[in-house]
Backbone bond lengths (Angstrom), bond angles and torsions (degrees), N, CA, C in turn:
res aa  C-N    CA-C-N  psi(-1)  N-CA   C-N-CA  omega(-1)  CA-C   N-CA-C  phi
1 M - - - 1.465 - - 1.515 110.30 -
2 K 1.313 116.35 147.30 1.452 119.28 176.51 1.518 109.45 -121.46
3 E 1.312 115.83 145.80 1.457 120.69 -176.62 1.509 110.12 -104.50
4 R 1.319 115.71 137.35 1.459 120.61 178.32 1.525 107.39 -102.86
5 S 1.312 115.57 114.51 1.463 120.34 -173.07 1.514 112.37 -62.96
6 E 1.329 116.89 -20.44 1.450 121.19 -177.96 1.519 111.56 -55.86
7 D 1.332 117.13 -39.29 1.455 119.30 -179.70 1.524 112.11 -137.25
8 A 1.333 117.86 7.84 1.457 124.03 176.09 1.516 112.61 58.66
9 V 1.317 117.92 27.53 1.458 121.93 174.51 1.515 107.95 -100.65
10 A 1.320 116.79 125.75 1.455 120.69 -178.54 1.521 110.40 -84.89
11 T 1.316 116.59 136.88 1.456 119.93 173.88 1.526 109.30 -73.38
12 V 1.308 115.37 154.42 1.463 122.19 177.60 1.528 107.86 -106.80
13 R 1.311 116.79 123.88 1.465 121.76 178.83 1.519 108.59 -86.95
14 F 1.331 116.28 112.99 1.464 120.77 -178.51 1.521 109.61 -138.46
15 L 1.320 116.59 124.19 1.467 122.72 -178.12 1.532 111.04 52.05
16 D 1.338 114.87 42.49 1.468 122.88 175.61 1.526 113.58 69.15
17 V 1.321 117.61 19.68 1.462 121.77 176.79 1.527 108.68 -126.41
18 D 1.337 116.98 132.96 1.467 121.94 177.36 1.526 108.99 -88.11
19 I 1.327 116.43 115.11 1.457 122.99 -175.51 1.526 109.12 -114.77
20 L 1.323 116.56 133.32 1.456 120.37 -179.77 1.534 109.49 -90.73
21 P 1.321 118.67 119.41 1.465 121.50 -175.58 1.530 112.65 -87.16
22 I 1.333 116.07 72.00 1.458 121.05 177.03 1.528 108.97 -118.99
23 D 1.342 115.89 161.22 1.455 118.95 -177.30 1.527 111.29 -87.47
24 L 1.324 115.34 -178.77 1.468 120.79 -174.54 1.525 111.57 -61.16
25 T 1.326 117.46 -45.10 1.465 120.24 -178.39 1.524 111.31 -62.20
26 A 1.327 115.96 -44.69 1.464 119.77 179.08 1.530 110.70 -64.62
27 A 1.329 116.20 -35.88 1.467 119.25 177.82 1.523 110.82 -65.31
28 L 1.339 117.51 -42.19 1.463 120.94 177.73 1.526 110.91 -62.91
29 D 1.328 116.83 -39.97 1.467 120.20 177.42 1.523 110.92 -62.52
30 R 1.317 115.73 -43.73 1.464 119.76 179.61 1.530 110.59 -63.37
31 I 1.320 116.44 -42.90 1.468 120.55 -179.80 1.527 110.57 -64.18
32 G 1.339 117.08 -36.60 1.459 120.08 176.68 1.519 112.25 -59.78
33 K 1.321 116.81 -41.14 1.460 120.76 177.60 1.531 111.17 -67.12
34 M 1.310 116.06 -40.60 1.462 120.24 179.45 1.524 110.83 -64.68
35 A 1.331 116.68 -37.61 1.467 120.78 -178.00 1.517 112.16 -65.09
36 S 1.322 117.24 -31.00 1.462 120.83 -176.08 1.527 113.05 -91.61
37 A 1.308 117.13 -4.66 1.457 120.46 -179.18 1.531 110.63 -74.78
38 D 1.311 116.00 154.90 1.468 120.93 -178.77 1.526 111.05 -89.56
39 R 1.289 116.57 46.86 1.457 122.78 176.55 1.521 107.66 -159.55
40 F 1.315 116.77 171.98 1.457 121.13 178.73 1.523 109.85 -98.50
41 S 1.326 116.13 133.25 1.457 122.28 173.77 1.524 107.68 -135.84
42 Y 1.330 116.86 167.16 1.464 117.05 -178.11 1.526 111.75 -149.83
43 V 1.346 113.15 159.64 1.458 123.32 -174.23 1.528 109.10 -117.97
44 V 1.340 116.73 136.18 1.461 121.26 172.66 1.525 108.78 -123.16
45 T 1.326 115.53 150.49 1.467 120.73 -177.00 1.528 108.57 -130.71
46 P 1.324 117.97 86.62 1.465 121.01 -175.27 1.523 113.24 -63.23
47 N 1.343 114.66 134.91 1.453 121.52 170.92 1.526 107.94 -122.75
48 V 1.311 117.79 -172.86 1.463 120.87 -177.38 1.528 110.92 -61.02
49 D 1.317 116.70 -44.09 1.460 120.24 -178.39 1.521 111.39 -60.20
50 H 1.334 117.07 -41.62 1.463 120.68 177.85 1.520 110.78 -62.26
51 M 1.332 116.54 -45.80 1.460 120.18 -178.03 1.523 111.46 -62.85
52 V 1.324 116.67 -40.84 1.463 119.85 178.02 1.523 110.29 -62.65
53 N 1.323 116.86 -41.66 1.466 120.17 179.75 1.522 112.92 -70.01
54 L 1.327 116.85 -24.36 1.456 120.65 175.84 1.531 112.09 -79.59
55 H 1.347 116.42 -13.64 1.468 121.82 179.63 1.533 109.22 -129.27
56 P 1.333 117.84 63.08 1.463 120.58 -175.19 1.532 111.84 -73.65
57 K 1.326 114.53 160.53 1.467 118.81 174.54 1.520 110.42 -64.12
58 E 1.327 115.42 -40.42 1.459 121.31 178.29 1.524 108.90 -132.64
59 P 1.331 118.34 138.08 1.466 120.37 -179.21 1.524 111.95 -58.92
60 G 1.318 116.25 135.26 1.452 121.60 176.92 1.514 111.20 -102.63
61 P 1.328 117.39 178.15 1.471 120.89 -174.18 1.525 114.11 -66.67
62 H 1.341 117.38 -24.15 1.467 119.02 -175.19 1.529 112.40 -113.27
63 L 1.348 117.29 11.29 1.460 119.69 -174.22 1.520 112.63 -61.99
64 D 1.335 117.48 -46.20 1.468 119.93 -178.12 1.529 110.59 -62.26
65 S 1.332 116.68 -40.83 1.468 119.90 179.31 1.527 111.10 -66.14
66 Y 1.325 116.30 -37.89 1.469 121.08 179.27 1.523 110.67 -65.34
67 R 1.323 116.40 -46.14 1.468 120.11 178.66 1.529 110.31 -62.65
68 E 1.319 116.48 -43.06 1.464 119.71 179.02 1.520 110.70 -61.58
69 A 1.339 116.57 -39.40 1.467 120.35 178.86 1.517 110.56 -62.50
70 Y 1.328 117.15 -41.83 1.463 120.13 178.51 1.522 111.26 -68.26
71 D 1.322 116.61 -43.08 1.467 120.02 -178.87 1.522 111.93 -65.02
72 S 1.342 117.36 -28.05 1.461 121.43 -174.26 1.527 113.41 -96.01
73 A 1.339 117.57 -3.55 1.466 120.40 -179.02 1.520 110.47 -61.50
74 D 1.316 116.39 144.08 1.468 121.71 -179.36 1.522 112.18 -82.21
75 L 1.321 116.98 -22.00 1.461 121.52 179.21 1.521 108.41 -149.57
76 T 1.334 116.13 125.68 1.458 122.40 -179.58 1.523 108.54 -124.53
77 L 1.336 116.19 122.39 1.459 122.62 -174.70 1.520 110.01 -123.39
78 C 1.304 117.76 143.43 1.463 122.09 -179.15 1.528 110.66 -75.77
79 D 1.330 115.62 124.50 1.466 122.48 -177.76 1.527 111.87 -112.43
80 S 1.330 118.07 23.06 1.462 118.96 -172.69 1.524 111.45 -146.43
81 R 1.315 115.64 125.96 1.460 120.50 174.28 1.518 110.96 -66.54
82 I 1.335 117.24 -32.11 1.455 120.02 178.63 1.526 110.54 -66.85
83 L 1.333 117.46 -44.59 1.460 120.00 176.69 1.522 111.00 -62.65
84 K 1.315 117.20 -40.28 1.458 120.87 178.23 1.516 110.80 -60.62
85 A 1.347 116.76 -43.53 1.462 120.55 179.97 1.519 111.53 -66.71
86 L 1.331 117.57 -43.48 1.462 120.12 178.84 1.529 111.09 -62.72
87 A 1.326 116.40 -40.05 1.465 119.60 177.82 1.525 110.57 -61.91
88 R 1.328 115.84 -38.08 1.476 119.38 180.00 1.526 111.05 -62.70
89 F 1.355 117.09 -36.15 1.461 120.16 176.88 1.524 111.72 -62.82
90 S 1.333 115.99 -24.34 1.466 120.66 177.60 1.522 112.21 -93.65
91 G 1.330 116.74 7.20 1.455 120.75 179.95 1.514 113.83 78.66
92 L 1.337 117.23 19.57 1.455 122.04 -179.36 1.523 109.52 -109.43
93 K 1.305 116.13 142.50 1.458 120.73 -178.06 1.523 110.09 -109.64
94 L 1.340 115.75 114.65 1.454 121.88 174.54 1.517 109.34 -109.55
95 T 1.316 116.05 149.58 1.458 122.13 176.28 1.521 108.43 -104.63
96 L 1.315 116.56 132.47 1.459 121.25 -177.20 1.530 110.66 -83.15
97 V 1.332 116.00 123.05 1.464 122.25 173.01 1.532 106.84 -133.87
98 P 1.341 118.12 85.89 1.463 119.72 -179.45 1.522 111.46 -58.45
99 G 1.331 116.22 137.15 1.458 120.11 -178.42 1.512 112.94 -59.31
100 S 1.341 117.59 -36.80 1.461 120.77 179.33 1.525 111.04 -66.38
101 D 1.336 117.16 -38.97 1.471 120.62 176.43 1.526 110.61 -65.75
102 L 1.322 116.06 -40.45 1.457 120.92 -179.45 1.527 110.78 -62.13
103 T 1.331 116.79 -46.34 1.463 120.28 -179.73 1.523 111.22 -64.97
104 A 1.339 116.95 -43.87 1.464 120.55 179.57 1.522 111.00 -62.31
105 A 1.333 117.36 -42.37 1.465 120.82 -179.87 1.524 111.20 -67.35
106 L 1.305 116.39 -33.39 1.466 120.43 177.39 1.521 110.18 -60.73
107 F 1.332 117.03 -45.46 1.460 120.76 179.38 1.529 111.56 -70.27
108 R 1.313 117.56 -39.11 1.469 120.17 -176.75 1.522 112.70 -71.70
109 H 1.330 117.11 -38.46 1.459 119.65 -166.70 1.526 115.70 -118.86
110 R 1.314 118.74 -16.44 1.467 118.40 -171.98 1.519 114.62 -121.85
111 L 1.300 118.59 -34.29 1.463 120.26 -176.69 1.523 110.38 -86.17
112 G 1.325 115.69 128.50 1.456 119.85 -178.06 1.513 111.97 -143.65
113 K 1.317 115.70 -163.13 1.454 121.27 -178.59 1.523 109.83 -61.39
114 G 1.312 116.23 133.86 1.462 121.07 -179.49 1.514 113.30 96.57
115 D 1.327 117.46 -18.18 1.459 119.83 177.37 1.522 109.95 -79.80
116 K 1.318 115.79 137.40 1.462 121.38 177.79 1.526 109.07 -105.85
117 V 1.325 115.20 126.04 1.464 121.54 -179.50 1.523 108.83 -116.12
118 A 1.310 116.61 122.94 1.468 121.88 176.51 1.520 108.31 -107.29
119 I 1.323 116.39 132.15 1.461 121.73 -178.11 1.520 109.35 -115.86
120 V 1.315 115.79 126.71 1.459 121.90 174.28 1.520 106.59 -106.06
121 G 1.339 116.50 107.56 1.449 120.96 -177.82 1.514 111.99 116.66
122 G 1.328 116.15 -170.56 1.457 120.93 -177.68 1.520 111.28 73.30
123 D 1.325 115.63 -159.43 1.463 121.48 177.89 1.527 109.12 -147.55
124 E 1.322 116.79 -179.77 1.465 120.75 -177.48 1.528 111.97 -63.02
125 E 1.320 116.89 -37.24 1.463 120.14 -179.38 1.517 111.49 -64.21
126 L 1.338 116.00 -42.50 1.470 120.00 177.93 1.522 110.55 -62.03
127 L 1.329 117.00 -44.79 1.455 120.53 -179.06 1.526 111.29 -63.16
128 E 1.327 117.98 -42.04 1.450 121.20 179.96 1.527 110.77 -63.33
129 K 1.329 116.74 -41.83 1.465 120.54 178.50 1.525 110.52 -64.83
130 L 1.310 116.25 -40.01 1.461 120.19 179.29 1.522 110.49 -64.21
131 R 1.325 117.19 -40.20 1.470 121.01 177.10 1.527 111.22 -62.38
132 Q 1.318 116.87 -37.22 1.457 120.27 178.98 1.521 111.69 -67.61
133 L 1.328 115.99 -40.59 1.461 120.35 -177.95 1.522 112.56 -76.28
134 H 1.329 116.01 -36.45 1.476 121.27 -176.27 1.521 108.28 -134.40
135 P 1.335 117.77 80.62 1.467 121.34 -171.79 1.527 114.79 -80.29
136 R 1.316 119.13 -11.06 1.458 119.27 -170.93 1.534 114.53 -73.08
137 P 1.334 119.40 -43.09 1.479 117.19 177.02 1.521 110.89 -71.05
138 S 1.331 116.01 163.76 1.468 120.96 170.59 1.516 107.86 -99.98
139 Y 1.325 116.23 148.64 1.461 120.64 -171.59 1.527 112.11 -125.25
140 S 1.325 114.91 149.61 1.453 122.39 165.66 1.522 106.40 -137.89
141 Q 1.328 116.27 155.68 1.467 119.76 -174.82 1.522 110.86 -142.99
142 H 1.306 114.26 142.88 1.472 121.49 172.72 1.519 107.61 -130.94
143 V 1.330 116.75 125.90 1.463 121.72 -179.88 1.527 108.46 -109.04
144 P 1.322 117.65 102.17 1.467 120.02 -178.22 1.529 111.08 -78.18
145 P 1.321 117.24 164.78 1.471 120.30 177.54 1.524 110.83 -74.23
146 M 1.318 115.80 167.08 1.462 120.57 174.92 1.535 108.83 -67.22
147 G 1.330 115.01 157.19 1.463 119.69 177.70 1.501 113.40 66.49
148 V 1.324 116.53 39.62 1.460 120.22 -171.56 1.533 112.25 -64.09
149 L 1.335 118.41 -30.96 1.461 119.98 -178.91 1.524 112.70 -70.09
150 R 1.321 116.41 -16.86 1.466 119.93 176.12 1.531 111.36 -96.98
151 N 1.313 116.19 10.36 1.455 121.30 -174.00 1.534 109.30 -132.23
152 P 1.336 117.59 87.90 1.472 120.16 -178.04 1.523 113.10 -55.53
153 G 1.340 117.26 -35.35 1.459 119.43 179.01 1.513 111.79 -64.54
154 A 1.338 116.80 -40.12 1.467 120.68 178.74 1.523 110.96 -66.77
155 M 1.323 117.64 -36.88 1.462 121.04 177.99 1.525 110.08 -66.26
156 A 1.324 116.42 -41.70 1.461 119.87 177.79 1.522 110.95 -64.13
157 D 1.334 116.86 -37.10 1.471 120.60 177.95 1.529 110.95 -61.49
158 I 1.327 116.83 -38.37 1.469 119.76 179.05 1.521 110.13 -64.52
159 C 1.322 116.39 -45.43 1.475 119.34 179.49 1.526 110.89 -61.48
160 R 1.327 117.09 -39.85 1.463 119.84 178.34 1.533 111.05 -66.07
161 F 1.335 116.21 -38.62 1.460 119.62 177.21 1.523 111.24 -62.92
162 V 1.323 117.23 -45.23 1.470 120.70 179.71 1.516 110.27 -60.94
163 E 1.321 117.25 -43.22 1.464 121.08 178.63 1.531 111.04 -62.76
164 A 1.324 116.99 -47.52 1.462 120.81 -176.30 1.519 112.96 -70.25
165 S 1.324 117.54 -26.42 1.467 120.56 -177.43 1.520 112.10 -67.12
166 N 1.333 116.93 -28.76 1.462 121.99 -176.50 1.529 110.64 51.78
167 A 1.331 116.11 35.63 1.465 121.46 -176.52 1.520 110.79 -83.49
168 S 1.322 114.86 151.82 1.462 119.84 174.83 1.527 110.81 -81.40
169 H 1.344 116.52 -29.27 1.462 121.41 -178.60 1.534 109.10 -130.72
170 I 1.311 116.04 124.71 1.464 121.51 179.15 1.526 107.40 -114.98
171 L 1.320 117.00 121.33 1.456 122.16 -176.85 1.529 108.89 -105.11
172 F 1.323 116.20 111.10 1.461 122.01 178.71 1.525 108.39 -89.46
173 A 1.327 115.81 107.15 1.467 122.12 -174.76 1.517 110.71 -115.88
174 I 1.321 116.72 45.08 1.467 121.37 -177.24 1.529 111.66 -119.26
175 G 1.327 116.00 18.67 1.455 119.95 174.98 1.512 113.96 80.10
176 S 1.317 113.98 170.20 1.467 121.74 179.77 1.535 108.42 -105.09
177 P 1.336 118.21 140.55 1.464 129.73 9.15 1.526 114.81 -92.08
178 Q 1.339 117.56 5.22 1.472 119.76 -176.69 1.527 111.53 -56.35
179 S 1.338 115.69 -49.18 1.466 119.76 -174.42 1.517 111.74 -60.04
180 E 1.341 116.42 -46.43 1.455 120.00 -176.70 1.527 111.62 -67.51
181 I 1.321 116.77 -42.55 1.468 120.30 -177.72 1.530 110.59 -65.42
182 I 1.316 117.30 -41.12 1.464 119.86 -179.29 1.525 111.01 -73.75
183 A 1.329 117.51 -34.36 1.465 119.59 174.16 1.528 110.20 -59.82
184 R 1.317 116.26 -40.40 1.464 120.36 177.16 1.519 110.59 -62.90
185 Q 1.331 117.73 -40.19 1.466 120.13 178.44 1.526 111.24 -63.65
186 C 1.329 116.75 -38.79 1.472 119.84 176.74 1.523 110.53 -63.54
187 Q 1.323 116.46 -37.92 1.459 120.62 177.59 1.524 110.36 -64.73
188 Q 1.310 116.46 -43.28 1.462 121.05 -178.31 1.523 112.26 -68.64
189 A 1.337 116.50 -29.90 1.463 119.76 -176.13 1.521 111.68 -59.44
190 G 1.318 116.66 -35.94 1.459 120.82 178.47 1.513 114.54 78.53
191 T 1.347 117.20 2.21 1.462 120.62 -178.13 1.526 112.38 -113.44
192 C 1.315 116.52 -6.36 1.469 120.77 178.88 1.522 110.03 -92.86
193 R 1.335 115.39 162.89 1.461 120.48 174.54 1.519 108.26 -141.10
194 G 1.349 115.30 175.38 1.453 120.74 -179.08 1.517 111.69 92.36
195 V 1.325 115.70 -174.35 1.462 121.44 179.61 1.521 109.12 -117.36
196 G 1.310 115.61 129.80 1.456 120.93 177.07 1.512 110.52 -97.76
197 L 1.317 116.31 138.23 1.457 121.42 176.42 1.525 108.84 -122.05
198 C 1.326 116.49 126.87 1.467 121.73 177.87 1.526 106.57 -89.82
199 I 1.338 116.63 102.08 1.465 120.65 -160.25 1.520 115.05 -109.53
200 G 1.327 119.09 1.08 1.456 119.26 178.31 1.516 112.28 56.98
201 A 1.344 116.25 -128.02 1.468 122.35 -177.04 1.525 112.82 -95.33
202 S 1.322 117.87 17.55 1.469 120.85 -173.41 1.523 113.41 -56.46
203 L 1.326 117.62 -42.32 1.468 119.47 -178.35 1.525 111.37 -68.04
204 E 1.317 116.70 -30.98 1.463 119.36 176.58 1.525 111.03 -67.68
205 F 1.330 117.15 -33.28 1.462 119.96 175.23 1.532 110.69 -71.28
206 I 1.328 117.07 -42.60 1.460 120.77 -178.91 1.517 111.16 -61.76
207 T 1.330 116.90 -40.92 1.466 121.26 -176.51 1.531 112.41 -89.86
208 S 1.333 116.73 2.75 1.474 122.74 179.92 1.521 113.48 66.21
209 A 1.339 117.26 17.93 1.459 119.54 171.78 1.524 109.95 -65.27
210 K 1.338 115.41 -29.93 1.454 122.42 171.65 1.514 108.26 -130.11
211 R 1.338 116.13 146.78 1.464 121.02 177.56 1.510 109.68 -87.10
212 R 1.324 115.41 139.41 1.446 119.97 173.59 1.525 109.38 -96.27
213 A 1.305 116.87 155.86 1.462 121.36 -177.92 1.527 110.71 -61.09
214 P 1.343 117.93 148.28 1.465 120.43 173.57 1.528 110.61 -57.49
215 Q 1.324 115.41 156.62 1.459 119.92 -175.03 1.526 112.20 -58.17
216 W 1.344 117.04 -37.58 1.468 118.26 -178.06 1.519 111.44 -64.93
217 M 1.339 116.91 -33.70 1.455 119.48 177.36 1.523 110.90 -72.00
218 Q 1.328 116.44 -37.44 1.459 119.39 175.92 1.525 110.47 -61.47
219 S 1.342 116.02 -46.37 1.465 120.56 -178.14 1.518 111.95 -64.94
220 A 1.343 116.45 -31.49 1.464 120.76 -179.55 1.524 112.49 -84.53
221 G 1.339 116.99 1.32 1.456 120.31 -179.01 1.507 113.09 74.18
222 L 1.336 117.13 27.22 1.463 121.40 -176.60 1.525 112.84 -112.10
223 E 1.307 117.32 17.37 1.464 118.99 179.99 1.533 110.82 -61.36
224 W 1.326 116.10 -34.34 1.462 119.84 178.02 1.534 110.53 -60.66
225 A 1.346 117.17 -38.45 1.463 120.52 -179.32 1.527 110.67 -66.59
226 F 1.330 116.24 -38.84 1.462 119.82 178.51 1.515 110.47 -64.43
227 R 1.327 117.09 -43.73 1.454 120.15 179.57 1.527 111.06 -66.04
228 L 1.331 116.20 -37.56 1.461 119.74 177.96 1.526 110.96 -62.25
229 L 1.331 116.59 -43.82 1.460 120.21 179.41 1.532 111.45 -68.79
230 S 1.331 116.84 -28.93 1.462 120.67 179.75 1.525 112.11 -75.76
231 E 1.339 116.50 -35.46 1.466 120.87 -178.32 1.525 109.84 -135.57
232 P 1.337 117.90 63.76 1.471 119.90 -173.68 1.522 113.99 -62.27
233 R 1.322 117.64 -39.75 1.459 120.22 -176.03 1.525 111.38 -65.23
234 R 1.340 116.21 -36.50 1.470 120.11 -177.80 1.525 112.58 -83.49
235 L 1.340 117.69 -32.12 1.453 120.08 -167.44 1.525 115.24 -110.69
236 W 1.344 118.70 -6.10 1.463 117.93 -172.55 1.525 111.83 -61.28
237 R 1.325 116.71 -42.43 1.461 118.00 -177.08 1.537 111.11 -68.75
238 R 1.332 115.82 -40.04 1.468 118.32 -179.57 1.531 110.89 -59.43
239 Y 1.334 115.98 -50.35 1.461 119.23 -172.92 1.528 113.68 -80.34
240 L 1.329 117.97 -36.42 1.460 120.92 -172.97 1.521 113.76 -94.93
241 V 1.333 117.26 -15.74 1.462 119.95 -179.27 1.530 110.70 -121.97
242 D 1.321 116.41 -66.53 1.464 120.12 -172.03 1.523 112.68 -62.55
243 D 1.345 116.75 -48.67 1.461 119.16 -174.43 1.520 113.46 -72.47
244 M 1.336 118.27 -14.45 1.464 120.63 175.26 1.521 111.79 -64.39
245 R 1.335 115.60 -17.52 1.466 119.75 178.90 1.523 112.43 -67.53
246 I 1.333 117.60 -11.60 1.467 119.00 -179.84 1.530 111.08 -60.72
247 F 1.336 117.19 -29.52 1.464 119.51 -176.52 1.524 112.31 -73.68
248 P 1.343 120.48 -48.39 1.474 117.77 172.39 1.526 113.28 -64.70
249 I 1.324 117.52 -32.18 1.468 119.62 175.71 1.521 110.04 -61.15
250 Y 1.337 115.91 -45.37 1.461 120.45 179.21 1.532 111.02 -63.64
251 L 1.336 117.23 -46.05 1.465 120.38 -178.41 1.521 111.24 -63.56
252 R 1.319 116.71 -39.21 1.461 120.14 177.74 1.526 110.38 -63.84
253 D 1.337 115.88 -41.81 1.465 119.71 179.02 1.522 110.93 -67.22
254 R 1.320 116.36 -38.50 1.468 120.24 -175.95 1.523 112.14 -74.80
255 F 1.342 116.53 -43.58 1.456 119.89 -171.33 1.528 113.39 -112.17
256 G 1.336 116.60 -6.70 1.451 119.99 173.90 1.511 114.55 73.22
257 S 1.347 117.85 24.42 1.469 119.92 179.61 1.514 109.85 -81.25
258 K 1.313 116.77 127.02 1.462 121.26 178.86 1.520 110.88 -85.34
259 S 1.303 118.21 -7.07 1.449 120.20 -177.33 1.514 112.96 -87.84
260 M 1.323 119.07 -6.20 1.455 122.18 -176.56 1.516 110.81 -91.87
């Protein structure tokens, strides 16, 4: 574990990722400081899918960049009740800060008049709905093409957009690992500022483009089941096949068995 002298909170090293165990309010406070700094920083919120992709059976073309993006993040928060529970079995205490809750709280309690929000991803309809729900910030948007990680020109366009936006908050809504890898590139560029948040489908939940699980399902750790039932064709393999690998990954990390 490493300690950050800024607030004397030690990160928790779990499955090769350093996670800061702070609550939602403390996370919002930290993000506020990052947003006002004269440099670019970014936030990642690991869930089971992220952890599985960080520990693949076979290395993929973007694995090194993904790991570097996670290692270089300025703030890493636990976005998974399953990860929190597994960490507890190892005697580690993680604090749950779901990325969707973090984004919603940012709009409800922190973003106001004078704040500039830049969105990477989504579409015009999403942006218009967001403006209706939260009219006080000013917005800019860039919609990159599909397959952005295979398109160096498109990645460079995103970095240029982030730089030109001069936004205090940059919301990367293009999924993982795209969001994290490009946030890292913006950090490396040295010409961007503000705080980037890799937010997944958070804006779709805020604007009701997608329904989020009822609170009781969230509390019971069943949000994944609700999403699976909502989008079975798209998500069945992720949740029922790929993400099941989190358990052998955890056991291998805990007990060091190479046979798992």
